[in-house]
N, C-alpha and C positions, 0 to 999 in steps of 0.2 A: 659682336653684333650679328644679326641674322638678316640676310636679304629678304625683301618683301615679295618674293616670287609668287607665293600663294596667298598673299594678303587679300582678305575679303571680309564682308560683314555677313556671315552665314548663320548667326544665331544671336540671341540676346542674353547677355549675362551682366550688363550694366545699363545705367540710364542713358548712356550716349548712343547705344546701339539700336538700330532698326533693321532687322533682317531684310535683305532684298535691296537695301540702299545701294545704288550703283557706285562702284569704285572705279576711278580713273587709274588703271594700273600703270599706265605710262607715267602719269604725273606722280603717283606714289613712288615709283622707282627713282624718278629724278629728285624728289624731295629727300628720300632716304640717302641717295648718293651725295646730296649737298651736305647732309649731316656728317657722313663719313669724311668728306673733303674738309669740312670745318674742323673736325678733330685732328686730322692729319696736318692741316695748315697751322694748327696750334702746337704741333710737335708731338702729338700723342700717337701711340701705336694702336692700330685697329686690327683685331683678330676676328675671323669669321667662322661661324658654324653653319653647316649646310641646312637650308630650309627643307622641310618635309611636306610632301603632298598630303592634303587633308588636314593640315594644321594651320589655318589661316591667321592665327594670332601669334605664331612663333616668332614673328618679327619683333614682338614685345618681349625680348629675351631676358630683360632684367627680372621679370617675374619668376624665372626658373631657377634662381639661386642667389646666394649672397657669398661674397668672398672677402675675408678679412685676414690679413697677415698670412696669406697663402693657404688658408683653410677654407674649404668650400662647404657650405650647408646647402644641400639640395632643396628643392621645393616639393610641395605636395598640394595640388590644386583642389579647390572646393568644387569647381565645375568639371564634370566629366568631359566636356568639350575640349578642355585644355590639358587634361591629365597626362596624356602621352608626351607632352613637351618636356616635362620634368626629367624623364628618363634619358631623352636625347642629350640634354644639357649635362646631366650628371655623368653620362658616359664621356662627354667631351672633357669634363673636369678630370676624370680618371685617366684619360688617355694623354693628357697634356701636362702632367707633372705637378698638379696641385699637391701641396704638402699632405693634405688629408681631405677626403671627400666624404661627407656625412649624409647618409640617407635619413630623412626626417621621419619621426613617428607621427607628429601632429601636422595638421594643415597649416602651411605657411606659403605665402605667395612671393617669396624671395625679396628682391629689391623693391617690389611693389609696396611692401609693408615694413621693410627693415632699412633704415637710413643711418649711416655711420657719421657721427659728429665727434671728431677727436677720438677720445678713448671711450666714448659712450655709443650705444646703439639705441636708436629710437624705434619702437616697434608699434605698428598700427594694429588695431583690431576693431571689430564692430560689424564688418561686412564680409571680409574674406579670411584673414589669418586668425586661427584659434589662439586665444590668449595663452594656452598651455605651451604653444610653440615659442613664446618669449623666453621661458625658462630653458627650453631646449637650446635656443640660440646663445643664452648666457653660458650654458655648459660648453657648447661647441667652440665658442670664441674666447671664453675667459674674460669677458668684458661686462660692465654694467649695462643692463638693458632696461630702458624706461618705457613703460606702456603708455600709449596715447589712444584714446577712443574716438573714433570717427562717428558722426551722427547724421551727416548729410549724404544720401546715397549717390549724389552726383560726384562726390569725392570718395570713392569706394576704396581706394588705396591711399596709404599715407603719402606716397610720392605725388599725388595729385593735389594735396593740401599743404605740403611742406617741402621746401627745397633747401639743400645744404650749400652754403656759400663758401665756408672755410671751416677750420677746426673749432671755431668759437662762435660762428654766426650762422643763423638760419633766417629764412623768410617763411611766413605761414599765413594762412587764412583763418582767423579765430572762429568764424561761424561754422567751420567744418568739424569742430571738436566739441566734446562735452565740457562742462564748466571746470571739472577737475583738471582735465588735460590742458586747458587754457591757463589755469593757475600754475601748473607745472612749467609750461613754456615761458610764461612771464617771469617766473622765478629764475629759471636757468638761463634765459636769453633776454635780459631787460633791454638790450639794444637791437633786438630782432627787427627785420624789415617786415612790415605788415602789408600784405597784399590786399587788393580790392577784387571783388568778384567780377568786375568788368574785365580784368586781366586773367583771372583764374578760369574763366569760361573758355579761354584759349589754352588752358593747361600751362599757364605761365610758370607755375611752381614745379612743373615736371621738367626740371632743368638739370644741367650737368656743369659743375664748376671745378676748376683746378685751383681755386683759391684766389684767382685774379680774373681770369677769363670765364665768363658765364654764358654758356651756350643755351639759348632760351628761345621761346616762341617769338617770331618776328612781330606778331600782332600785339604783344604785351608792352606797349610803349610807356605806360605809366610806371610799371615796375622797372623797366629798363632805366628810366630817368632816376628813380630812387637809387638803383644800384650804381649808376654813374656818379651820383652825388656822394656815394660812400667810397668811391675810389675803385670800384670794379669796372671791368671792361665787358659790357654786354655784347654778345656775338649772336645776332639774330638769324634764325633759320626758320623757314616756313615749312611746317609739318601738318598743314591743315587737312590733308587728305586722310591722315590717320586719326583725326578727331572723330571720324565716323565710327570708330571702335572705341573711343575714349582713351586713345593712346597718344603719346608725345615723345619728346626728346629723351627724357630719362627712361621711359618705357622701352625704348629701342637700344638702350646702352647698359650693359652689365659691366661694372667696374671690377677689374681683376686686381684687387689691392694686395700688394706683397707677393705677387706671382711673377716669376721669371720664366719665359719660354724655355723648354728643354734645349740645351746646347748654347744658350745665350751667355754672354760674359757677365760676371758679377759686377 
Protein backbone atom coordinates (compact mmCIF):
# COMPACT_ATOMS: atom_id res chain seq x y z
CA UNK A 1 0.00 0.00 0.00
CA UNK A 2 1.05 3.60 -0.53
CA UNK A 3 0.10 6.43 1.87
CA UNK A 4 -2.06 9.17 0.29
CA UNK A 5 0.42 11.92 1.18
CA UNK A 6 0.11 13.60 -2.23
CA UNK A 7 -3.38 12.42 -3.17
CA UNK A 8 -5.29 15.03 -5.18
CA UNK A 9 -7.53 15.40 -8.24
CA UNK A 10 -5.06 17.16 -10.51
CA UNK A 11 -6.18 15.97 -13.97
CA UNK A 12 -8.95 13.99 -15.67
CA UNK A 13 -8.27 10.46 -16.90
CA UNK A 14 -11.60 8.84 -16.05
CA UNK A 15 -15.27 9.77 -15.76
CA UNK A 16 -15.08 10.15 -11.98
CA UNK A 17 -12.45 12.89 -11.99
CA UNK A 18 -13.01 16.63 -12.13
CA UNK A 19 -9.73 18.58 -11.84
CA UNK A 20 -9.84 21.11 -9.10
CA UNK A 21 -12.31 19.14 -6.99
CA UNK A 22 -11.31 19.95 -3.40
CA UNK A 23 -9.84 17.02 -1.51
CA UNK A 24 -10.08 16.81 2.27
CA UNK A 25 -6.55 15.53 2.82
CA UNK A 26 -7.04 14.93 6.52
CA UNK A 27 -10.15 12.85 5.87
CA UNK A 28 -8.41 10.93 3.06
CA UNK A 29 -5.58 10.11 5.44
CA UNK A 30 -7.98 8.85 8.11
CA UNK A 31 -9.94 6.75 5.63
CA UNK A 32 -6.79 5.21 4.19
CA UNK A 33 -5.52 4.42 7.70
CA UNK A 34 -8.85 2.77 8.52
CA UNK A 35 -8.28 0.46 5.55
CA UNK A 36 -4.78 -0.41 6.78
CA UNK A 37 -6.20 -1.06 10.26
CA UNK A 38 -8.94 -3.28 8.81
CA UNK A 39 -6.40 -5.46 7.01
CA UNK A 40 -4.17 -5.72 10.07
CA UNK A 41 -7.17 -6.45 12.27
CA UNK A 42 -7.95 -9.43 10.02
CA UNK A 43 -4.40 -10.74 10.46
CA UNK A 44 -2.91 -9.57 7.16
CA UNK A 45 0.52 -7.99 6.83
CA UNK A 46 0.71 -4.58 5.22
CA UNK A 47 3.89 -3.40 3.50
CA UNK A 48 4.33 0.21 2.45
CA UNK A 49 5.96 1.91 -0.50
CA UNK A 50 6.98 5.55 -0.15
CA UNK A 51 4.74 8.08 -1.89
CA UNK A 52 6.35 10.38 -4.45
CA UNK A 53 5.64 14.10 -4.82
CA UNK A 54 3.96 14.95 -8.11
CA UNK A 55 2.23 11.56 -8.35
CA UNK A 56 -1.20 12.16 -6.79
CA UNK A 57 -2.61 8.78 -7.86
CA UNK A 58 0.22 6.65 -6.49
CA UNK A 59 -2.03 5.75 -3.55
CA UNK A 60 -3.86 3.53 -6.08
CA UNK A 61 -0.88 1.21 -6.08
CA UNK A 62 -2.62 -1.91 -7.37
CA UNK A 63 -2.57 -0.40 -10.87
CA UNK A 64 1.25 -0.53 -10.87
CA UNK A 65 1.71 -4.29 -10.99
CA UNK A 66 0.43 -7.83 -10.59
CA UNK A 67 2.05 -10.48 -8.39
CA UNK A 68 1.30 -14.20 -8.80
CA UNK A 69 3.33 -17.02 -7.21
CA UNK A 70 6.08 -14.56 -6.29
CA UNK A 71 6.44 -13.32 -9.89
CA UNK A 72 5.75 -9.65 -10.54
CA UNK A 73 4.58 -8.24 -13.86
CA UNK A 74 5.09 -4.50 -13.83
CA UNK A 75 2.69 -1.98 -15.30
CA UNK A 76 2.83 0.35 -18.25
CA UNK A 77 0.30 3.15 -18.01
CA UNK A 78 -1.78 4.53 -20.85
CA UNK A 79 -1.76 8.01 -19.29
CA UNK A 80 1.44 10.03 -19.14
CA UNK A 81 0.23 11.47 -15.83
CA UNK A 82 0.61 8.12 -14.10
CA UNK A 83 3.46 6.63 -16.14
CA UNK A 84 6.26 7.30 -13.58
CA UNK A 85 4.40 5.33 -10.88
CA UNK A 86 5.21 2.05 -12.61
CA UNK A 87 8.98 2.40 -12.30
CA UNK A 88 8.79 3.20 -8.59
CA UNK A 89 6.78 0.05 -7.92
CA UNK A 90 8.91 -2.12 -10.22
CA UNK A 91 12.01 -1.01 -8.31
CA UNK A 92 10.24 -1.96 -5.07
CA UNK A 93 9.62 -5.42 -6.51
CA UNK A 94 13.28 -5.77 -7.49
CA UNK A 95 14.54 -4.57 -4.11
CA UNK A 96 12.26 -6.78 -2.04
CA UNK A 97 12.99 -10.28 -3.20
CA UNK A 98 10.28 -11.04 -5.73
CA UNK A 99 11.17 -14.27 -7.52
CA UNK A 100 11.11 -12.43 -10.85
CA UNK A 101 10.12 -8.92 -11.90
CA UNK A 102 9.04 -8.49 -15.53
CA UNK A 103 9.03 -5.13 -17.28
CA UNK A 104 6.07 -5.20 -19.70
CA UNK A 105 6.15 -4.48 -23.40
CA UNK A 106 2.47 -3.61 -23.79
CA UNK A 107 0.21 -1.26 -21.88
CA UNK A 108 -1.25 -2.93 -18.80
CA UNK A 109 -2.57 -1.25 -15.69
CA UNK A 110 -1.71 -3.99 -13.23
CA UNK A 111 -4.30 -5.14 -10.75
CA UNK A 112 -6.66 -2.57 -12.19
CA UNK A 113 -7.24 -4.93 -15.12
CA UNK A 114 -5.82 -8.29 -13.94
CA UNK A 115 -7.83 -10.27 -11.37
CA UNK A 116 -6.72 -13.71 -10.14
CA UNK A 117 -9.44 -16.30 -9.56
CA UNK A 118 -7.97 -19.64 -8.53
CA UNK A 119 -5.72 -20.82 -11.35
CA UNK A 120 -7.11 -18.34 -13.88
CA UNK A 121 -6.43 -14.66 -14.48
CA UNK A 122 -9.22 -12.45 -15.79
CA UNK A 123 -7.96 -9.56 -17.85
CA UNK A 124 -9.87 -6.40 -18.69
CA UNK A 125 -9.58 -4.36 -21.85
CA UNK A 126 -11.56 -1.66 -23.62
CA UNK A 127 -10.33 1.49 -21.91
CA UNK A 128 -6.86 1.04 -20.43
CA UNK A 129 -5.03 -2.28 -20.84
CA UNK A 130 -3.96 -3.34 -24.33
CA UNK A 131 -5.36 -6.75 -25.22
CA UNK A 132 -1.87 -7.84 -26.33
CA UNK A 133 -0.81 -7.54 -22.68
CA UNK A 134 -3.10 -10.45 -21.86
CA UNK A 135 -0.85 -12.85 -23.76
CA UNK A 136 2.14 -11.25 -22.07
CA UNK A 137 0.58 -11.99 -18.66
CA UNK A 138 -0.13 -15.57 -19.71
CA UNK A 139 3.57 -15.94 -20.57
CA UNK A 140 4.80 -14.26 -17.37
CA UNK A 141 2.63 -16.27 -14.99
CA UNK A 142 2.07 -19.52 -16.87
CA UNK A 143 -1.67 -19.39 -16.21
CA UNK A 144 -4.77 -19.22 -18.39
CA UNK A 145 -5.79 -15.63 -19.05
CA UNK A 146 -9.43 -14.88 -19.91
CA UNK A 147 -10.17 -11.62 -21.73
CA UNK A 148 -13.15 -9.51 -20.66
CA UNK A 149 -14.16 -6.35 -22.52
CA UNK A 150 -15.46 -3.32 -20.65
CA UNK A 151 -17.95 -1.05 -22.42
CA UNK A 152 -19.05 1.53 -19.82
CA UNK A 153 -16.43 4.27 -19.26
CA UNK A 154 -17.61 4.69 -15.69
CA UNK A 155 -16.09 1.23 -15.11
CA UNK A 156 -12.79 1.85 -16.79
CA UNK A 157 -10.82 -0.89 -14.97
CA UNK A 158 -11.89 -4.49 -14.48
CA UNK A 159 -11.65 -4.12 -10.71
CA UNK A 160 -14.42 -1.52 -10.76
CA UNK A 161 -16.84 -3.97 -12.42
CA UNK A 162 -15.80 -7.32 -10.92
CA UNK A 163 -14.68 -8.46 -7.48
CA UNK A 164 -13.05 -11.76 -6.53
CA UNK A 165 -14.59 -13.39 -3.45
CA UNK A 166 -12.66 -16.67 -3.38
CA UNK A 167 -11.01 -19.13 -5.75
CA UNK A 168 -14.36 -20.11 -7.28
CA UNK A 169 -16.66 -17.15 -6.78
CA UNK A 170 -16.88 -13.62 -8.17
CA UNK A 171 -19.29 -10.71 -8.07
CA UNK A 172 -19.82 -8.53 -11.13
CA UNK A 173 -21.97 -5.91 -12.84
CA UNK A 174 -23.23 -7.34 -16.18
CA UNK A 175 -23.91 -3.95 -17.79
CA UNK A 176 -20.23 -3.01 -17.55
CA UNK A 177 -19.26 -5.74 -20.07
CA UNK A 178 -19.95 -6.57 -23.68
CA UNK A 179 -22.27 -9.46 -24.52
CA UNK A 180 -19.50 -11.99 -25.16
CA UNK A 181 -17.85 -11.24 -21.81
CA UNK A 182 -21.14 -11.64 -19.95
CA UNK A 183 -21.61 -15.01 -21.66
CA UNK A 184 -18.14 -16.07 -20.51
CA UNK A 185 -18.79 -14.96 -16.94
CA UNK A 186 -22.16 -16.73 -16.82
CA UNK A 187 -20.58 -19.92 -18.12
CA UNK A 188 -17.62 -19.93 -15.73
CA UNK A 189 -19.44 -18.55 -12.69
CA UNK A 190 -23.09 -19.67 -12.75
CA UNK A 191 -23.36 -18.90 -9.02
CA UNK A 192 -21.77 -15.46 -9.20
CA UNK A 193 -23.09 -12.60 -7.09
CA UNK A 194 -24.73 -10.03 -9.37
CA UNK A 195 -24.25 -6.46 -8.19
CA UNK A 196 -26.53 -3.50 -8.76
CA UNK A 197 -25.44 -0.12 -10.04
CA UNK A 198 -26.75 1.50 -6.87
CA UNK A 199 -23.85 -0.19 -5.10
CA UNK A 200 -21.24 -0.12 -7.86
CA UNK A 201 -21.51 3.68 -7.99
CA UNK A 202 -19.78 3.44 -4.60
CA UNK A 203 -17.20 1.11 -6.18
CA UNK A 204 -18.69 -1.78 -4.25
CA UNK A 205 -16.89 -4.33 -6.44
CA UNK A 206 -13.53 -2.68 -5.83
CA UNK A 207 -13.13 -5.00 -2.87
CA UNK A 208 -10.51 -7.22 -1.24
CA UNK A 209 -11.45 -10.68 0.01
CA UNK A 210 -9.43 -13.36 1.80
CA UNK A 211 -12.07 -15.96 0.97
CA UNK A 212 -14.24 -15.18 3.99
CA UNK A 213 -13.75 -11.59 5.08
CA UNK A 214 -14.68 -9.11 2.34
CA UNK A 215 -13.31 -5.62 2.87
CA UNK A 216 -15.66 -3.41 0.90
CA UNK A 217 -17.27 0.00 0.56
CA UNK A 218 -19.29 0.85 3.66
CA UNK A 219 -22.08 2.36 1.53
CA UNK A 220 -22.70 -0.83 -0.47
CA UNK A 221 -25.31 -2.25 1.88
CA UNK A 222 -27.26 -4.32 -0.68
CA UNK A 223 -24.14 -6.14 -1.85
CA UNK A 224 -23.08 -6.66 1.76
CA UNK A 225 -26.44 -8.31 2.46
CA UNK A 226 -25.98 -10.63 -0.54
CA UNK A 227 -22.52 -11.60 0.64
CA UNK A 228 -23.68 -12.19 4.20
CA UNK A 229 -26.39 -14.50 2.89
CA UNK A 230 -23.68 -16.48 1.06
CA UNK A 231 -21.66 -16.93 4.26
CA UNK A 232 -19.08 -14.17 3.74
CA UNK A 233 -18.22 -11.59 6.38
CA UNK A 234 -18.47 -8.06 4.95
CA UNK A 235 -16.01 -5.63 6.54
CA UNK A 236 -17.22 -2.10 5.73
CA UNK A 237 -14.69 0.68 5.20
CA UNK A 238 -15.56 4.21 4.09
CA UNK A 239 -13.23 5.33 1.28
CA UNK A 240 -15.56 7.97 -0.13
CA UNK A 241 -12.89 10.68 -0.42
CA UNK A 242 -11.06 8.54 -2.97
CA UNK A 243 -14.17 8.26 -5.16
CA UNK A 244 -13.26 11.75 -6.37
CA UNK A 245 -10.54 10.03 -8.43
CA UNK A 246 -12.54 6.88 -9.17
CA UNK A 247 -10.58 4.81 -6.67
CA UNK A 248 -11.50 2.49 -3.83
CA UNK A 249 -10.36 -0.32 -1.59
CA UNK A 250 -8.91 -2.65 -4.25
CA UNK A 251 -7.26 0.29 -6.00
CA UNK A 252 -5.31 1.02 -2.81
CA UNK A 253 -4.25 -2.61 -2.29
CA UNK A 254 -1.68 -4.56 -4.29
CA UNK A 255 -1.76 -8.22 -3.23
CA UNK A 256 1.66 -9.86 -3.02
CA UNK A 257 0.63 -13.43 -3.85
CA UNK A 258 3.27 -16.06 -3.12
CA UNK A 259 5.85 -13.53 -1.86
CA UNK A 260 7.77 -13.76 1.39
CA UNK A 261 9.67 -10.73 2.73
CA UNK A 262 13.45 -11.16 2.66
CA UNK A 263 14.62 -12.82 5.85
CA UNK A 264 11.18 -14.10 6.84
CA UNK A 265 10.68 -17.67 8.01
CA UNK A 266 9.20 -20.18 5.52
